[in-house]
N, C-alpha and C positions, 0 to 999 in steps of 0.2 A: 510496172509500176504495182502493179495488181498481184494477186496471189493465188494460183491454183492448186486445186490439190486433185487426183482421180486413184478411186479404190476399182477391182474385182478382183474377187477370189473365193474364198467359202465363208466369209465371215460377216456381219451385219455390217453393210460399209456407211450407215448414219453415224455410228460414234468416231468412225476413223476418218472420215470426213471431217467431223466436228472440229478433232484435237487437231488433225494436220492446219488446218483454217486456222486455231488459234497459233499456234506456232509462225504461222506464216502474215498473219497480221498487223505485222512492222510494215510491211507491203504494202498497205493499203485496206482503210477503215472508214472509210463513210457510209460501206453498204456491205452488205454476205450475203451468201445464197447457199444451197447446197441441193444439189436434186438425184431423187433414187429411181436406178428401172427393175421393174419387176414386174416378169412373165409378159413384158412387151408394153406394160405400162407406164408411164411416169409422173414420181409423185415428187414436187418440187415447193421447198417454202422461202423467202427471199425477203429481207427486211433491212431499210434504211438505216443508218449509223454503225455501233460499235459491233462484235460479233455475239455478245450478250445480249443485245435486242434477240436476234435469232432465234437460239435459245432459250428465251423467253416466250416465242410464237410456237416455239416445238412444244412446249410447256411438259417438259421432262418427257416427251414420248419419242418414240424411234422408229422411222419409217422405216418400213422390210425393207429389203432387196439386199442383194450381194457387189451390186455394181452399181457406182455412181460417179458425181463429180461435183466440185465446189471452188465457190471463189470469194475471194475479199477484193473488192472496190477502190480504186483513186480515182474521182471522178475525172472522165475528159471529156466524154457529148453526154450534155444534160445533167443535173443538179442530183445529190444524191436523195434518193426518193426507193420509193418499195419498187415502183415501176421501174425503176432504169438499172437495179440492181440487175445482177446476174442469178441464175442461166435467161436466158433467150432463147427463142424458138416456136415450134409448131409442134403439133400432136406426133407429129414424124419425127421430127429432127432441133434437138438441143443443142445449146452449146454456152461456155465460160468464154471468156476470151483476155488478154491480156495485151496491150495495142492500142494499134490507132489506123484505122482504114481510113485515108485520107477522099478519098472517090466513092465514098460511101451515098451519096446524094445519087450521084448518077444510078447506080445500083435500084435503090429507092425509087429511084422514077418510073425505072423500066417494071418493076415489083407491086408498084401500086397498079399500073395501065392490066396488070396481070391479076388482079384483083385482092391482093394483099394487103392488109389493114394493120398497123403498126400501134403499138401500146407506149412502147417508151420513146426517148427521145436519142439514140444510142445509134452508131455503127454497127455494133454488134448484133441488136435484130437483122439490121439488113443485110448481115453476111448469112445469119442461120435460114432466114427467109429463102435467101436467094439456094444455097444448098437445098433445101426442100425443093424448091423449083425445078432442080436439077437432079433430080434424083429419081434414079427410073430404076433402084434396084442393086446398083456398085457407088459403094459409100466412096471410095475411092476416087472415082471417074467423077461424081459430084463435088466432090471437094476440091480436087483439080483442076475441076471446070472453075469455080468461080475464084481459087485463087489465081487464078491466072489470069482474070478481068479484075483484080484489086490491084493499089496502088498502097504502101504503109508498111507497117508492122503487125507483128502478127503471135504468140502462141494459141493456141486453141487446142480445146478437149472438147470431142462434142461425141454426142451419143444417139444412136437412130434405133427407133423404137421396134421395128423388124431384126436389128442382130442382137440380142440382149447377150449380154457380159460382154461385149464391146464397147472399146475407149478407142478412136481415133483423135491420132493430136498430129499437130503440123505446126512450123514454125518458122517465123525470118523474122531477123533482127529482133527476138525477146526471146528470154530465156525457157527453155523445159527440160525437162531431164525426167528418161525413166529408171525405176527402181526396181529390183528382182527379189522377192521372197519366197517361200517356200510354198507353192497353191495360190498364187497372190502375185499381183503385179499393181505396181501405184505411179502416178503420174504425178509431178510436181515441176512449179516455177522455182523452188530453192528444196535444197537436201532435209534443211530444219524441217521439212512437214513430214518427212517419211523416215529421218533418221532412230525416231524411234520402233522403226518395223525390219528394217532392214539397211545393212551400208554398203549393198552390192550396188552400182548403177553403172547409167552411161548418159550424157547430154546428148540431142539432138543439134543434129549441123544444121546448117540454113538450108531452107528448101526441102528438109528430110520431111516424111509422111510416116507414122506410125500407128500398127495398129495392136493393143491392149485385148489380153486373153487371161484368163487366169493362170493358165499355163506357162504365159510367157511373151513375148514381144515381137515382131514380124517389123521391119524396119525399112524404106524404102526411097530413096536418093534421089534426087530435084528431078531427074530423070525417068521418074518410075522404076528404077532395077530395083532388084531386091540385094541389100547388104550385109553384112555382118557388123556388126561391134564390138569392141574390147570393153568388154566390162571391167570397170575402175571398183575401188575398194577405198573410204573414206576412212581417218582414224580418229576422229574425235565421237562423243555419244550425245546423246540427247542431256544428259544431265549437266554437258557444259555450256550445255546452252541455257540452263537454268536460274534463277536468281541466286541460291545458295547460299539464304538469308536476310542479302540485303534488300533494301524497301523497292529500288528500279532498276533494271538492267543498265541505266547509266552509271551509276555508283558503285555495280560490281563491275562494271570493265573502265570504269579511271582506276579503278581497285588492282584489277588485271596489269594496268601497263608496266608493271616493272617484270613480272614475267614475260608477259607478248616484247618486249624490248631483246630478251634474254634469247628466247626462243628464234627470234627473229636473225639475232647478231652471227649467235656462236656457230651456227652450221656456217656462217662463212667465215670463219677465224680458221686457221690454221698455221700452228706454229707459231701465234700472235701477229699473225698477220692477215690483212682482208682475202679475201680467196670466193670469187663465184666462180672457179671450174664447173662446177658441180650443177648451176645452173646453163652453163653452156657462156657465159659471159669472162673469156678470159681474156687475158694479159694483150692477145694479138687482138682480139674482135673489139675491146678497147682503145687498141692504141691507132685505131684506124680513122677515128673523127676527129675534125678540128672543130665542129659548135655541135652544140647541144638545144633541141626543143625539148621542152617537158610540157607535155600537156595537162590538162586534168578540167575538175570541177568543181566548186564548194571547196571543201577540206581539203580534199587532194589538191587541190589546186593551190592554196595555201602552202600545203606541204612543198610543196613544186618551188613556190617562192623562197624558201628557208634554204631548199637544194638548191638555187642558183648561188646562193650569197656564199654556203662552203663551197660548191664545188668552183668558182670565180678566184675565191682568194683560195684553196690550197691549188689546185691544177691549172690554174689558168686559163682555162677554154670557154668563149664566150656561150652564156647559156640565157635562152631567152626563155618566157614562161608566159605560156598564154591558156585563155578560156577556151574549152573545146569547143562548145558554140561556137566561136568565131574564129579559131582556128581556118576551119576550112573554107569561109568565106571571106577571108584576107587574102586568098592567094598568095598563099607564104610562097617566100624565096628557100626553097629545099634544095643542097646538091647532095649528090655520093657520100660525102664525107662530114652528112649531119645523122647525126642518131636522135631518134625522135623515142620519148621517154613518156608513156602512158601511165598514168597513175590511176587506179582504180579502188576504191574496197571493195566493191562487188564484181567486178568485171564485166559486169552487162552495160552499164552506162552510156547511153543511146549516143548522145554527142560525142562523148571518148571515143567509141568503137569508131564512127565515123570518123574521125578525124587519125585515126591511126591508120583506114583503110586508103585514107587520101595520103597520106605518107607513103603508102605500100604504092600507091600508082605512081607516086614520083620518084621512084625508086630507090626512099631511104633505107636503111635498116632501121626496126623497133625495138624497143624493149618494154616490154610490160610489169608492172610495179602492183600487182592484185594479192587480192587474198583468198578468193574463190578459185580452187582448183578446177581446171575444166570448165571455165567459166569462156564465155564467149572471146574477149579482151586476150584472156590467156593463151584461146587456141589460134586466134589470128595474128598473133604476135612473132618475131622472129627468133626470139629470148624471153623469157620469164623469170623475173623472180616473185617469186611467192613469197607474203610476209608474217604468213603462220602465225597471225592475230588468238588465232579461232574464234569462231561463232561472234560475231556481232550483231547484238539483236536490236537496242537502242537504237531508233532513225536518228537520235544524235551521235556524230563520229565522234568516238574519242581516241579508245586504242590501238583504231586502226589510224588516226593522225599519227601516233606515236610511232609506230612501226616503218610507218611510210619513211618520217623524217629520219628513222635509223639506217633505213636502205639507200637514202640520200648520201646521209654523212659516212658509211661505206664503201659508195660508188667512189666520193668526193676523194677519199684516200686513196683508192685502187687507182684510179685516173692522175692524183699526184703522182703518185709511184710510178706508174707505168712512164709519165711526162716527164719523170727526173725531176718534177719541183720537189719531192721530199726523200729523205732517206727512207732504210725500214727503219732503223730507229725512230722515226719521228714516225713511220706511221702505225708503229708499236705501240707507242703513248698514246696516241688520237684511239688506237682500237681500243685498249682500258679505258682509257675515260670515257668511251663512249659507252662501254658495258657499265662503268661505276655509276653514269647518269641515272640506273635503276635503282639506288638507293637514294639520290637527290628528290625524285618523284616520290618516294618512300616518306620520306622528311616533310614534306609538302602535304602528302595525305592525313600526317598526322596534327595538320592545324586547323583541325576540326573544326572547333569551335570557334576560331577567329575566323572562318569563312563564314557559320552563321551567324557572327555580328555585321560583318561585313553587308551581309547581304541582307542584313533587315534594314539598313541604310537605306539598301536602292530600293528593296521591295515597292514602293509607291513612285516610283520615278517614271514615265514617260518617254522618257529623252536624254542621252546617254552618247560619249563621246570615251574614245579609246586613242589613244596615241604612245610614239615610237618610231626608233631611230633605227636605218640599218636592220637587223632580225628581227629587232623589235617590234617595226614596224609590219612585217610579216607577221608577226604572233599579233600585234593588234587587230589583225585582219580576222584570224582564226577567234580570238576572242570575242569579236562584235559577232561572229556566226552563230559563236555557240550562244548567248547571250540572247538572239533575237529567234534563235531556233526555237528557243525551250520555254522563254519568260514571255515576249510577246513584245519586250521590248523596243523602243526604238531605237537604233544605236548604230555609230557610224565611227569606223577608224579611218584615221589622218596619218599620214608621215606625220609626224609630229614639226616641222618647219614648214608647213604646207598650210598650216591650221592660218595662222593670220595670212594669207593669199584669200583671204574672204569668210571662209567659216569662223573663222572668228567672232563674227556678228552676231552667232548663237549661242555664244554664250553670255548666261545671264547671273545674276543672282541664286547660288546653289544649286545651278546645273552642274550632274556629277563627269567626273573625268577620271579613267581607269588609266594613267602614265605605266608603263614599262622602262627600264631601264634595269638590264643584264648587260651592255656592252661599256666597260668601264672608259674606253677612249671617247666616248659621247657624252658620258654623264652631265660635262660643263653645258652642254644646248641641251638637254634634255632638264638642266634646272634653270634653263632663260625661259623655255617652253611651259615650265608650271607656273612659275612665276608670271608671266605672260596670262594665264587662264586664270590665276588666281584675285590679279589685278582687276579681273572681272566679275569678280562671283562666283567664279569656281569650286567646287569643294572635291578637289583630289585625293583619289585612292592611289598607292604607290604599291608595283609591286617592283621590288626590286631587291640588290644582293645587298649583307645586311650592312658591310662594308661603306657603303654610299650615305655618310653621315651628314654630309650640306641636303643630299635629295631629299633624303628620311624627317630633317628637321622641319621641311616645308610642305609636309604633304599633310594631311587632314587625319588619311588614316595608311595602315602600310602593313602589306605583305610581304614577313621580310624570307628572301629566297636564301638557301643555302650557300656556303663559300664553296667558289670552283670556277672552273673556266671560263671566261666570256663563252667559246665557243660554244658550251656542249649546257649553258643556262638553258637555250629555249625549251628543254626537257622536263627542268622544273616550273620556270615559267608557265607551259601550258597546261603542265595540269590544275597550276593557280585558276587560271582562265577560266578553267571546266569546273572547277569548283565552284565559284561562283557563282557562272550561269546555271549550275546543279543547286545552290542553296537559295540563291533568288528567286528561280522560278516554282520552288519548292513553299516557299511562301506565301506565292500569289496563289497558290492552288491549281497550277497547272497539271497538264499529263505530261511528265517528262518524259515517258517513250516512245510515246506518240502524238507529239505535235501535231495542231492542225495545219493541215492542208499537205501536211509533207507525208512521200514513202521513201523508204529506205535504199531502194535500187529506183534508179530513174532511168525506166528504158524508153521513152517517146523525147524525142528530140524538141 
């Protein structure tokens, strides 16, 4: 959840650390801190709140030194205070940490008996003191000794006062990578933190430990053997992660969706037909499966809901969609002919990674749909489909959802072909329609004034309901999540037919209801649901096809969607939902890209 940055080289470390934390702040922004080592002495500054508070504490000065570590925090143990901010440690050992040590209280009890005192409520300070207590001149031995006695997840960046210029790194169930420059070496929890300096990197695997120096990095595996790592190169630049004139990253990323969709789909189209051969997802691979489980969290799970509907409609294969955090505790029924699809933007989502590992233990083939190359889920899965969305910085996910949908649709087409449910001609038509969905997204984005108008009618509300049927219910779930994430309005999504089974008791005069109607055969049912809530005083904003005239006449407000096939209208509809959330939050004065209590990559269970 937190952001880690490390630098050792020949340049001043302080500005590199601060700039790196700036790009990583989306991973956590309860507090921030940096530490620089010079001639065996540590100098650190840490402050609660946003990174700007840390910059102000430095008052424009640069801490001297060419080796250091930094951290942006998303609180797990103890509130966001100066004392709980990272780094933590002793005059001999200091570190920053991402993750949770579940048994830290046992370690703390032993350390208290040894005379150690603690100034924070964190598990991190306990680990730093534990390493200090076992350090007798061999940093790796001390680190391994402590980690062998821990339970939990961690990414660690550690400095020893008597090892100038060296950074020690370790990871287990939390992302961490090494990036290589000329005469300098970087450590980061995300490539965004270092891409300004180098595009050459490799991720650390589970249980690996690394020693960084200005001249390179030495890596040891979980058994303590020195190993060689293959260096990877990323093909996007820091400019792609900047706002490019947009007021917020979220708005920029909404506008990027047509290009992201094209970048995801086009490499998987051959002679007009879907083709995943380059991903290793061949026709022979897909033909093996009689059932599919789709696993995800939040937005990724909502993409899975749409994926289920499209796959079942076209390929006639039964699909179960489950929240990753529940999947492995439900003792799922998994058979060798079941494909488990794990969807994750970051590829580091802890619950999703745990679900994937359970599926593999049960003998199932796994397919990851992720955006980040070399991420933990990508490396653990049997097959990977990368979504090519490019960097998504806003905590509130938009373009990542759209490209996840695109992959689900394309998989549905190919599964239908493999199972002889559709012809090549039909598949070609569906693939062309999927690519054309980018134009529908553009047409929705152009309705900016209309979204501002509708947002003005919602900005003072504290409760709101979303309604939809079929694919529109899946969209309603995502629309509700988007609005509550960044506007802090309490809102809930319901399958429209379920509202009258209890929840309609909450509909009173003036309560806003956002209703979706993109599926022609369900218009009559949706019309009845709209009339039900209006009879009880609801104010209805309708997102619907332009030709849904009876529906439109009943609504108090309308967001018209471009004409098109029902199956592909979710791409336009979700863009409308994203823009409603964006403009409502903007009018409420919320921090769009960094909503409270949230982090981009959720690496704790």
